[in-house]
KEKE-3310 file (N, C-alpha, C; in steps of 0.2 Angstrom, whole numbers, plus 5000, padded with zeros to 4 digits):
npx = (5003:5003:5011:5002:5005:5011:5014:5024:5025:5041:5054:5068:5082:5102:5105:5096:5098:5098:5109:5118:5124:5116:5105:5086:5077:5064:5047:5035:5027:5036:5045:5055:5056:5064:5080:5078:5066:5056:5056:5069:5075:5072:5080:5087:5092:5082:5084:5085:5072:5068:5061:5045:5041:5030:5026:5019:5009:5000:4985:4988:4976:4971:4962:4959:4971:4968:4965:4952:4938:4938:4951:4967:4979:4990:5001:5013:5016:5022:5030:5034:5044:5045:5052:5057:5069:5080:5089:5084:5069:5061:5051:5055:5058:5065:5068:5061:5052:5050:5038:5031:5023:5007:5000:4983:4980:4990:5007:5008:5019:5034:5049:5063:5076:5082:5090:5081:5071:5056:5051:5034:5028:5019:5022:5031:5046:5057:5075:5081:5077:5074:5078:5089:5089:5105:5106:5111:5106:5093:5082:5069:5054:5042:5023:5019:5011:4997:4984:4971:4972:4988:5002:4997:4994:4992:5003:5004:4999:4992:4994:4993:4986:4997:5007:5010:5010:5023:5031:5032:5038:5050:5054:5057:5067:5077:5076:5086:5088:5090:5103:5112:5129:5136:5152:5166:5183:5194:5200:5214:5217:5223:5237:5252:5265:5264:5261:5257:5244:5235:5234:5231:5218:5210:5209:5203:5189:5186:5183:5173:5165:5164:5159:5144:5139:5138:5129:5128:5127:5119:5116:5117:5116:5129:5137:5150:5154:5165:5173:5166:5163:5155:5154:5153:5158:5152:5137:5124:5112:5098:5082:5071:5079:5092:5110:5123:5137:5154:5170:5182:5201:5213:5229:5234:5228:5221:5207:5204:5199:5198:5186:5184:5178:5168:5165:5159:5151:5141:5137:5130:5120:5103:5099:5106:5109:5102:5107:5117:5134:5148:5161:5172:5189:5201:5219:5220:5228:5231:5232:5219:5207:5199:5181:5171:5157:5148:5128:5118:5108:5094:5084:5093:5097:5097:5089:5103:5112:5119:5120:5130:5133:5139:5132:5137:5135:5144:5148:5152:5163:5164:5173:5177:5184:5194:5187:5182:5186:5185:5184:5179:5172)
npy = (4992:5011:5024:5039:5056:5073:5089:5102:5120:5126:5140:5142:5133:5130:5120:5120:5123:5131:5142:5159:5162:5155:5159:5160:5159:5165:5169:5174:5185:5187:5182:5192:5203:5198:5190:5175:5164:5154:5139:5138:5129:5117:5105:5101:5093:5090:5083:5071:5070:5079:5093:5100:5116:5125:5136:5152:5146:5137:5126:5111:5097:5085:5075:5073:5065:5053:5052:5051:5061:5064:5061:5069:5067:5061:5049:5040:5048:5053:5069:5078:5091:5108:5118:5134:5136:5147:5149:5147:5151:5141:5128:5113:5097:5096:5088:5076:5068:5054:5042:5052:5063:5071:5084:5087:5102:5117:5123:5115:5107:5114:5120:5127:5138:5149:5158:5168:5164:5156:5142:5135:5121:5106:5096:5082:5071:5057:5062:5051:5045:5055:5065:5076:5085:5090:5105:5102:5089:5092:5090:5084:5092:5101:5105:5118:5129:5137:5127:5119:5106:5108:5113:5128:5145:5141:5135:5121:5107:5094:5087:5081:5066:5060:5068:5062:5048:5050:5056:5045:5035:5043:5043:5029:5029:5034:5047:5048:5050:5041:5041:5040:5039:5051:5054:5063:5064:5079:5094:5108:5123:5138:5138:5143:5133:5121:5109:5105:5116:5106:5093:5100:5106:5093:5086:5095:5096:5081:5080:5088:5078:5068:5072:5078:5067:5059:5052:5065:5073:5073:5065:5063:5066:5066:5075:5079:5095:5100:5100:5105:5119:5127:5138:5134:5117:5107:5099:5095:5086:5082:5076:5087:5097:5107:5110:5121:5118:5126:5122:5126:5124:5126:5127:5132:5140:5151:5160:5165:5166:5167:5170:5168:5178:5171:5162:5170:5178:5170:5167:5177:5175:5179:5166:5157:5160:5156:5144:5143:5141:5141:5131:5128:5122:5123:5119:5107:5097:5092:5081:5083:5090:5105:5110:5125:5130:5140:5146:5152:5165:5168:5176:5184:5192:5207:5218:5223:5219:5204:5190:5179:5165:5155:5142:5144:5158:5166:5177:5180:5192:5203:5208:5215:5212:5209:5195:5190:5193:5182:5183:5178:5188)
npz = (4999:4997:5003:5012:5002:5005:4998:5001:4999:5002:5006:4996:5000:5003:5013:5025:5039:5046:5047:5046:5031:5021:5015:5016:5002:4991:4984:4994:5001:5015:5012:5003:5011:5022:5025:5030:5032:5042:5039:5038:5046:5043:5040:5053:5065:5079:5094:5087:5082:5067:5062:5052:5045:5037:5025:5031:5041:5035:5035:5034:5027:5036:5033:5020:5017:5021:5035:5049:5052:5065:5070:5078:5074:5060:5056:5047:5035:5021:5019:5006:4999:4993:4981:4975:4962:4962:4950:4939:4941:4942:4951:4961:4965:4982:4994:5006:5020:5026:5035:5042:5054:5056:5063:5068:5071:5067:5075:5087:5091:5098:5097:5101:5092:5093:5106:5105:5096:5095:5086:5079:5074:5066:5059:5061:5062:5058:5061:5051:5044:5033:5017:5010:4994:4989:4981:4964:4963:4962:4952:4948:4942:4948:4942:4938:4931:4926:4928:4932:4945:4947:4956:4965:4973:4987:5001:5003:4995:4985:4974:4960:4950:4939:4942:4958:4953:4948:4958:4965:4960:4960:4973:4976:4970:4977:4974:4963:4945:4933:4924:4905:4902:4892:4884:4877:4873:4879:4875:4876:4885:4893:4899:4900:4897:4883:4886:4899:4902:4890:4901:4910:4906:4900:4914:4921:4915:4916:4928:4928:4922:4928:4940:4938:4931:4942:4958:4968:4959:4951:4942:4928:4911:4901:4887:4876:4867:4865:4852:4844:4843:4851:4858:4873:4883:4887:4885:4898:4903:4912:4919:4914:4913:4906:4905:4898:4899:4903:4904:4913:4919:4929:4936:4948:4963:4961:4959:4943:4927:4908:4895:4879:4865:4860:4870:4877:4871:4868:4882:4887:4878:4874:4870:4878:4890:4902:4903:4906:4910:4924:4927:4936:4938:4950:4955:4948:4944:4955:4970:4978:4969:4966:4964:4958:4953:4944:4942:4933:4937:4939:4948:4954:4943:4931:4917:4914:4921:4923:4933:4939:4951:4964:4973:4987:4988:4981:4969:4953:4947:4933:4921:4905:4892:4877:4876:4892:4907:4921:4940:4958:4968)
capx = (4999:5006:5009:5000:5008:5009:5018:5022:5032:5045:5062:5075:5091:5106:5105:5090:5101:5096:5115:5117:5125:5113:5096:5079:5076:5057:5043:5030:5028:5039:5054:5053:5059:5069:5085:5077:5059:5055:5058:5077:5076:5068:5085:5091:5089:5081:5081:5085:5071:5066:5050:5043:5037:5023:5026:5010:5005:4996:4983:4986:4970:4974:4957:4963:4976:4965:4962:4946:4937:4939:4959:4970:4985:4990:5006:5016:5017:5028:5030:5037:5046:5046:5056:5058:5076:5082:5094:5080:5064:5057:5051:5059:5059:5070:5068:5056:5052:5047:5037:5029:5017:5006:4995:4977:4983:4998:5008:5006:5027:5036:5054:5069:5079:5090:5085:5074:5066:5052:5047:5031:5028:5015:5026:5037:5050:5064:5079:5085:5071:5072:5084:5089:5093:5109:5106:5111:5102:5084:5078:5062:5051:5036:5019:5018:5008:4991:4981:4968:4976:4995:5002:4995:4997:4996:5010:5002:4996:4990:4998:4987:4988:5002:5014:5009:5014:5031:5035:5032:5042:5055:5055:5058:5074:5079:5079:5090:5085:5095:5107:5118:5134:5140:5157:5171:5188:5193:5208:5213:5216:5227:5242:5259:5263:5255:5259:5253:5237:5236:5233:5224:5210:5208:5208:5195:5181:5185:5182:5164:5160:5162:5153:5139:5137:5137:5124:5127:5128:5112:5117:5115:5119:5136:5140:5154:5155:5170:5175:5160:5167:5149:5154:5154:5162:5148:5130:5123:5105:5095:5074:5070:5085:5099:5113:5128:5142:5159:5174:5189:5206:5218:5235:5232:5223:5219:5201:5204:5201:5197:5183:5187:5173:5162:5161:5158:5144:5136:5136:5128:5115:5095:5095:5110:5112:5099:5108:5125:5137:5155:5164:5181:5193:5207:5222:5216:5231:5233:5224:5213:5205:5192:5178:5167:5153:5142:5128:5116:5105:5088:5082:5099:5100:5090:5090:5109:5118:5116:5123:5131:5132:5138:5128:5138:5133:5149:5149:5157:5164:5166:5178:5174:5191:5191:5180:5180:5190:5180:5186:5175:5170)
capy = (5000:5018:5031:5047:5060:5078:5091:5108:5121:5132:5145:5139:5134:5124:5116:5121:5121:5139:5145:5163:5161:5151:5163:5157:5163:5167:5174:5176:5192:5188:5184:5199:5208:5196:5185:5169:5159:5149:5134:5138:5123:5112:5100:5103:5087:5091:5078:5065:5073:5084:5096:5104:5122:5126:5144:5157:5142:5135:5117:5103:5094:5078:5069:5073:5061:5046:5051:5051:5066:5063:5061:5073:5068:5056:5047:5038:5051:5056:5074:5082:5098:5110:5125:5137:5137:5158:5151:5148:5152:5133:5125:5107:5094:5099:5084:5073:5066:5049:5042:5059:5063:5079:5085:5093:5111:5119:5125:5109:5105:5120:5120:5133:5137:5152:5162:5173:5161:5148:5140:5131:5115:5104:5091:5081:5065:5055:5063:5045:5043:5061:5066:5083:5084:5094:5109:5100:5085:5096:5088:5083:5097:5103:5107:5127:5131:5140:5124:5114:5102:5108:5119:5133:5149:5137:5131:5116:5103:5087:5083:5077:5060:5060:5070:5058:5044:5054:5058:5040:5031:5046:5039:5021:5027:5040:5053:5048:5049:5038:5045:5037:5043:5051:5059:5063:5068:5086:5096:5116:5129:5143:5138:5143:5128:5119:5102:5108:5117:5101:5089:5105:5106:5087:5083:5100:5093:5075:5082:5089:5075:5064:5076:5078:5059:5056:5054:5071:5079:5073:5057:5066:5064:5073:5077:5083:5095:5105:5102:5108:5127:5131:5142:5129:5111:5099:5099:5092:5084:5076:5077:5094:5104:5106:5114:5121:5119:5128:5121:5131:5121:5130:5122:5133:5141:5159:5158:5169:5163:5171:5166:5168:5182:5166:5161:5176:5179:5163:5169:5181:5178:5177:5159:5152:5165:5157:5137:5143:5137:5142:5127:5131:5117:5122:5114:5103:5091:5088:5074:5087:5098:5108:5112:5130:5133:5147:5144:5161:5168:5173:5182:5192:5199:5214:5218:5224:5215:5196:5188:5170:5164:5149:5138:5147:5164:5167:5180:5183:5199:5200:5212:5213:5212:5204:5190:5192:5187:5180:5184:5180:5195)
capz = (5001:4996:5009:5009:5000:5006:4996:5006:4996:5005:5002:4993:5004:5002:5019:5028:5046:5051:5044:5041:5026:5017:5015:5011:4993:4989:4981:4996:5006:5023:5010:5001:5016:5026:5024:5030:5034:5049:5035:5039:5052:5043:5041:5056:5067:5086:5097:5083:5075:5062:5062:5047:5046:5033:5028:5034:5045:5033:5038:5031:5029:5036:5031:5012:5016:5025:5041:5051:5053:5073:5071:5079:5071:5055:5056:5042:5030:5015:5016:5000:5001:4984:4983:4969:4961:4959:4947:4932:4943:4941:4956:4959:4974:4984:4999:5008:5028:5027:5042:5047:5058:5055:5068:5064:5071:5066:5084:5092:5093:5100:5094:5102:5089:5094:5111:5102:5092:5098:5080:5078:5071:5066:5057:5063:5058:5061:5054:5051:5036:5029:5011:5008:4989:4987:4972:4960:4962:4960:4945:4945:4941:4950:4938:4942:4926:4930:4925:4937:4949:4946:4963:4967:4976:4995:5000:5002:4987:4986:4971:4955:4948:4935:4949:4961:4953:4947:4964:4971:4957:4960:4978:4974:4965:4983:4970:4959:4939:4930:4917:4902:4901:4885:4885:4872:4874:4876:4873:4874:4890:4894:4903:4899:4895:4880:4887:4906:4898:4888:4906:4917:4903:4903:4920:4923:4911:4918:4933:4928:4918:4935:4944:4936:4931:4950:4963:4970:4952:4947:4941:4920:4904:4898:4882:4876:4862:4863:4846:4837:4844:4849:4867:4879:4882:4889:4886:4903:4904:4918:4917:4910:4914:4902:4906:4893:4905:4900:4909:4914:4922:4933:4938:4954:4969:4962:4955:4937:4922:4901:4890:4872:4862:4853:4875:4882:4868:4871:4890:4888:4875:4879:4871:4881:4897:4909:4907:4903:4918:4922:4929:4935:4942:4952:4959:4944:4943:4961:4972:4979:4963:4969:4957:4959:4949:4946:4936:4931:4944:4936:4951:4957:4938:4930:4910:4913:4925:4924:4938:4939:4957:4965:4980:4994:4988:4977:4963:4947:4944:4926:4917:4898:4888:4872:4880:4899:4913:4928:4946:4964:4973)
cpx = (5004:5005:5007:5005:5005:5013:5018:5029:5034:5050:5066:5081:5094:5105:5100:5094:5101:5102:5113:5119:5121:5104:5093:5077:5068:5053:5039:5031:5034:5046:5056:5058:5067:5073:5082:5070:5062:5057:5066:5079:5076:5073:5085:5088:5088:5080:5081:5078:5069:5057:5050:5041:5033:5024:5017:5007:5001:4991:4984:4978:4971:4968:4957:4966:4976:4963:4955:4946:4937:4948:4962:4976:4984:4997:5008:5016:5022:5026:5036:5040:5048:5048:5056:5067:5077:5085:5087:5072:5057:5058:5053:5057:5064:5074:5061:5056:5048:5044:5034:5024:5015:5000:4990:4979:4990:5000:5009:5013:5028:5044:5059:5076:5085:5087:5081:5069:5063:5049:5042:5027:5019:5016:5032:5040:5055:5067:5082:5082:5069:5078:5081:5092:5098:5107:5105:5107:5094:5081:5074:5058:5044:5029:5017:5010:5000:4985:4977:4971:4985:4995:5000:4998:4998:5001:5009:4995:4996:4992:4992:4991:4994:5006:5015:5014:5022:5035:5037:5036:5051:5058:5057:5067:5078:5080:5083:5086:5092:5099:5110:5122:5138:5147:5161:5178:5190:5199:5210:5215:5222:5231:5246:5262:5261:5257:5255:5246:5234:5228:5228:5219:5208:5207:5200:5190:5183:5182:5175:5160:5158:5159:5148:5134:5135:5131:5123:5127:5122:5110:5114:5119:5124:5137:5144:5155:5162:5175:5170:5161:5160:5148:5155:5157:5157:5140:5129:5115:5102:5087:5073:5075:5092:5105:5120:5136:5150:5164:5180:5196:5209:5224:5236:5229:5217:5213:5201:5203:5196:5193:5185:5178:5167:5159:5157:5151:5139:5133:5131:5121:5107:5093:5098:5110:5109:5101:5116:5128:5146:5157:5169:5184:5198:5210:5221:5220:5235:5230:5222:5209:5199:5188:5174:5165:5149:5138:5121:5111:5098:5085:5085:5098:5095:5092:5099:5114:5116:5121:5124:5134:5136:5134:5131:5139:5138:5144:5152:5157:5168:5170:5180:5184:5190:5185:5180:5187:5186:5185:5181:5176:5169)
cpy = (5006:5020:5034:5050:5068:5083:5100:5112:5129:5137:5142:5141:5130:5121:5115:5118:5128:5143:5152:5165:5157:5154:5159:5163:5161:5171:5178:5181:5192:5188:5188:5204:5206:5190:5178:5169:5155:5142:5134:5133:5117:5103:5100:5099:5090:5086:5070:5064:5079:5087:5102:5110:5124:5133:5145:5148:5139:5126:5115:5099:5087:5073:5068:5066:5052:5047:5052:5058:5068:5063:5068:5074:5060:5056:5040:5039:5051:5064:5078:5088:5102:5116:5128:5138:5146:5158:5150:5148:5146:5132:5115:5105:5093:5092:5081:5071:5058:5047:5048:5058:5070:5078:5092:5100:5111:5123:5118:5107:5114:5119:5126:5132:5142:5153:5166:5170:5154:5146:5136:5128:5110:5096:5090:5073:5065:5058:5058:5044:5050:5060:5072:5081:5090:5097:5105:5093:5085:5093:5089:5089:5097:5107:5113:5132:5131:5135:5121:5109:5103:5114:5124:5141:5145:5136:5124:5114:5097:5084:5083:5070:5057:5061:5064:5053:5046:5053:5049:5035:5035:5044:5034:5022:5031:5045:5054:5047:5046:5040:5040:5041:5042:5058:5060:5066:5076:5088:5105:5117:5134:5143:5141:5138:5123:5111:5102:5110:5111:5095:5093:5104:5098:5085:5089:5094:5084:5075:5084:5085:5069:5068:5076:5071:5054:5058:5061:5075:5080:5068:5061:5063:5067:5071:5081:5088:5102:5106:5105:5117:5131:5137:5138:5121:5106:5103:5093:5091:5078:5080:5081:5099:5100:5112:5117:5124:5121:5128:5124:5127:5126:5124:5124:5135:5147:5158:5166:5166:5167:5166:5171:5173:5176:5164:5166:5180:5176:5163:5170:5183:5175:5171:5156:5155:5161:5149:5139:5142:5137:5136:5128:5127:5121:5119:5109:5098:5089:5083:5077:5091:5098:5112:5120:5131:5140:5146:5151:5159:5170:5180:5188:5196:5203:5213:5219:5223:5207:5194:5181:5170:5157:5147:5143:5156:5169:5172:5180:5186:5198:5208:5211:5217:5211:5199:5193:5187:5187:5180:5181:5185:5192)
cpz = (5000:5003:5006:5008:5002:5002:4998:5000:4999:4999:4999:4997:5003:5007:5025:5034:5048:5051:5042:5035:5021:5018:5011:5007:4994:4986:4986:5000:5011:5017:5006:5004:5021:5024:5026:5035:5039:5044:5037:5042:5052:5043:5045:5063:5077:5090:5095:5081:5072:5060:5055:5048:5040:5034:5028:5037:5042:5034:5034:5034:5029:5036:5023:5012:5018:5030:5043:5053:5063:5074:5072:5076:5065:5053:5050:5034:5026:5014:5010:5001:4994:4986:4973:4970:4958:4954:4939:4935:4943:4949:4956:4967:4978:4992:5001:5017:5023:5034:5045:5050:5056:5060:5064:5065:5070:5074:5088:5093:5092:5098:5097:5097:5087:5100:5110:5099:5094:5089:5082:5075:5069:5061:5060:5060:5060:5057:5049:5044:5031:5023:5011:5000:4987:4979:4967:4958:4960:4956:4943:4946:4944:4944:4940:4938:4927:4928:4934:4938:4948:4953:4961:4970:4986:4993:5003:4997:4989:4982:4965:4953:4945:4942:4955:4960:4949:4952:4967:4966:4961:4966:4980:4973:4971:4977:4966:4952:4935:4923:4912:4901:4895:4886:4878:4877:4874:4877:4875:4882:4890:4899:4901:4897:4892:4886:4896:4905:4894:4894:4910:4913:4905:4909:4924:4919:4913:4923:4935:4925:4926:4939:4943:4934:4938:4954:4964:4966:4949:4944:4933:4916:4902:4891:4879:4870:4860:4857:4841:4838:4844:4856:4873:4878:4883:4890:4892:4904:4909:4918:4913:4912:4910:4901:4901:4898:4901:4906:4908:4921:4925:4940:4947:4957:4967:4956:4949:4932:4915:4899:4883:4871:4861:4864:4879:4879:4869:4878:4891:4883:4877:4876:4874:4888:4903:4911:4905:4909:4918:4926:4929:4940:4945:4956:4954:4943:4951:4963:4974:4973:4966:4963:4960:4954:4952:4938:4937:4937:4941:4941:4954:4948:4936:4923:4908:4916:4927:4930:4938:4946:4960:4973:4987:4994:4985:4973:4956:4945:4938:4923:4911:4894:4879:4871:4885:4902:4920:4936:4952:4967:4978)
residu = (UNK:UNK:UNK:UNK:UNK:UNK:UNK:UNK:UNK:UNK:UNK:UNK:UNK:UNK:UNK:UNK:UNK:UNK:UNK:UNK:UNK:UNK:UNK:UNK:UNK:UNK:UNK:UNK:UNK:UNK:UNK:UNK:UNK:UNK:UNK:UNK:UNK:UNK:UNK:UNK:UNK:UNK:UNK:UNK:UNK:UNK:UNK:UNK:UNK:UNK:UNK:UNK:UNK:UNK:UNK:UNK:UNK:UNK:UNK:UNK:UNK:UNK:UNK:UNK:UNK:UNK:UNK:UNK:UNK:UNK:UNK:UNK:UNK:UNK:UNK:UNK:UNK:UNK:UNK:UNK:UNK:UNK:UNK:UNK:UNK:UNK:UNK:UNK:UNK:UNK:UNK:UNK:UNK:UNK:UNK:UNK:UNK:UNK:UNK:UNK:UNK:UNK:UNK:UNK:UNK:UNK:UNK:UNK:UNK:UNK:UNK:UNK:UNK:UNK:UNK:UNK:UNK:UNK:UNK:UNK:UNK:UNK:UNK:UNK:UNK:UNK:UNK:UNK:UNK:UNK:UNK:UNK:UNK:UNK:UNK:UNK:UNK:UNK:UNK:UNK:UNK:UNK:UNK:UNK:UNK:UNK:UNK:UNK:UNK:UNK:UNK:UNK:UNK:UNK:UNK:UNK:UNK:UNK:UNK:UNK:UNK:UNK:UNK:UNK:UNK:UNK:UNK:UNK:UNK:UNK:UNK:UNK:UNK:UNK:UNK:UNK:UNK:UNK:UNK:UNK:UNK:UNK:UNK:UNK:UNK:UNK:UNK:UNK:UNK:UNK:UNK:UNK:UNK:UNK:UNK:UNK:UNK:UNK:UNK:UNK:UNK:UNK:UNK:UNK:UNK:UNK:UNK:UNK:UNK:UNK:UNK:UNK:UNK:UNK:UNK:UNK:UNK:UNK:UNK:UNK:UNK:UNK:UNK:UNK:UNK:UNK:UNK:UNK:UNK:UNK:UNK:UNK:UNK:UNK:UNK:UNK:UNK:UNK:UNK:UNK:UNK:UNK:UNK:UNK:UNK:UNK:UNK:UNK:UNK:UNK:UNK:UNK:UNK:UNK:UNK:UNK:UNK:UNK:UNK:UNK:UNK:UNK:UNK:UNK:UNK:UNK:UNK:UNK:UNK:UNK:UNK:UNK:UNK:UNK:UNK:UNK:UNK:UNK:UNK:UNK:UNK:UNK:UNK:UNK:UNK:UNK:UNK:UNK:UNK:UNK:UNK:UNK:UNK:UNK:UNK:UNK:UNK:UNK:UNK:UNK:UNK:UNK:UNK:UNK:UNK:UNK:UNK:UNK:UNK:UNK:UNK:UNK:UNK:UNK:UNK:UNK:UNK:UNK:UNK:UNK:UNK:UNK:UNK:UNK:UNK:UNK:UNK:UNK:UNK)
# end
């Protein structure tokens, strides 16, 4: 028998651990004026339990999940958390609680989150049966078009038949959307020594391919287009999300790379801007190379100022040359 499912739309965060450097991003009234919402602690355990905040303290009708009208709570529910990605303004499945208990009334569970902050919850779940997807794993899109049955303005949604079936299959696969790896060898970079340049670029591209085809990178399909001179190196596909990834490798630790005129034009173009991704690998030939990934941020961008940012909040500073030189602010 399938467990009851309920969907809750919350602000976008990386870790939901209540940290100051992980703001809550979203479009509803509170988040337009504040850096964090009360969902900020949704994945921070308290006495081995997780407590889920529903924005605006919206009530969950447990009768729609199968509870009797006289029941005060319902157990064994799977709560699926949804959030809108600021990169593309699309809402995705961000994680879930399994075997959750939902009280009829909000405010039943009270948890001290800071000396001045007591948060009231109506959802409780064991922390060891929950799953938070890292941002690059959040690939399952939520139907938000203004059609009856889709996610609407309320933060609480009970799904439609098609999406519920899709989510059940997704949960069985623990949030992995299988993808077949496609890749080709690469070349070229901008180091002083041509031999080192080749090795660094190969290592960087290999790093990007391994990341995106891994579970933490979304288990996506990767295709190399380096020889096609299209203005990016890899096409990364997963579910309904496609990225055009320009890979840059560096032997050292200083994060400064240059784009060719074609790469920079494609990065800023209306057609490619929203999917154009900068993937920089520093210390590419060392035993511990480090990836720095910058995605286009649609919510932070304006008509004249386009923003590419990492999940930890760093933004690219762009200095136009013949192409462009990219550093971290």
